[in-house]
C-alpha positions in Angstrom: 31.7 33.7 -108.7 31.8 29.9 -108.9 30.0 29.3 -105.6 26.4 29.3 -104.6 25.2 32.5 -102.9 22.8 32.7 -99.9 20.0 33.9 -102.2 20.3 30.9 -104.4 20.2 28.6 -101.4 17.0 30.3 -100.2 15.3 30.0 -103.5 16.2 26.3 -103.6 14.9 25.8 -100.1 11.6 27.6 -101.0 11.1 25.3 -104.0 11.7 22.2 -101.9 9.2 23.4 -99.3 6.6 24.1 -102.0 7.1 20.7 -103.6 7.1 18.5 -100.5 5.3 20.6 -97.9 6.3 21.3 -94.3 4.7 18.2 -92.8 6.6 15.8 -95.0 9.8 17.7 -94.5 9.3 17.7 -90.7 8.7 13.9 -90.6 11.7 13.4 -92.9 13.9 15.4 -90.6 12.6 13.5 -87.5 13.3 10.2 -89.2 16.7 11.3 -90.3 17.5 12.5 -86.7 16.3 9.2 -85.3 18.5 7.2 -87.7 21.6 9.3 -86.8 20.9 8.9 -83.1 20.5 5.2 -83.4 23.7 5.0 -85.4 25.6 6.9 -82.7 24.2 4.7 -80.0 25.2 1.6 -81.9 28.7 2.9 -82.5 29.2 3.8 -78.8 27.9 0.4 -77.7 30.4 -1.3 -80.0 33.2 0.8 -78.5 32.0 -0.1 -75.0 32.0 -3.8 -75.9 35.5 -3.6 -77.4 36.7 -1.8 -74.3 35.2 -4.5 -72.0 36.6 -7.3 -74.1 40.1 -5.7 -74.1 40.1 -5.2 -70.3 38.8 -8.8 -69.7 41.5 -10.1 -72.1 44.1 -8.2 -70.2 42.8 -9.4 -66.8 42.9 -13.0 -67.9 46.4 -12.7 -69.2 47.6 -10.9 -66.1 46.1 -13.2 -63.5 44.9 -16.6 -64.7 44.3 -17.7 -61.0 41.6 -15.0 -60.7 39.7 -16.6 -63.6 39.9 -20.0 -61.9 38.5 -18.7 -58.7 35.7 -16.9 -60.5 34.6 -20.3 -61.9 34.4 -22.0 -58.5 31.5 -20.0 -57.1 29.5 -20.7 -60.3 29.9 -24.4 -59.9 28.8 -24.2 -56.2 25.7 -22.3 -57.3 24.9 -25.0 -59.8 25.4 -27.7 -57.2 23.1 -25.9 -54.7 20.4 -25.4 -57.3 
């Protein structure tokens, strides 16, 4: 009674298609899909960066000597270059 029935949704969809055309709606859908995909990729890369930062912070707290040994080869590479 208070909701929208399937027939009302179909009529609204038909009016939208008549107003904008299928090409415009198709390109709009593609743009929207690309934006959502880009957003998901950005969110997953942020999560990956946070996970890497967390593990590196835990590693430096757990073994500070390992960090010191990591720096030594870099200085040797700089001296050789």
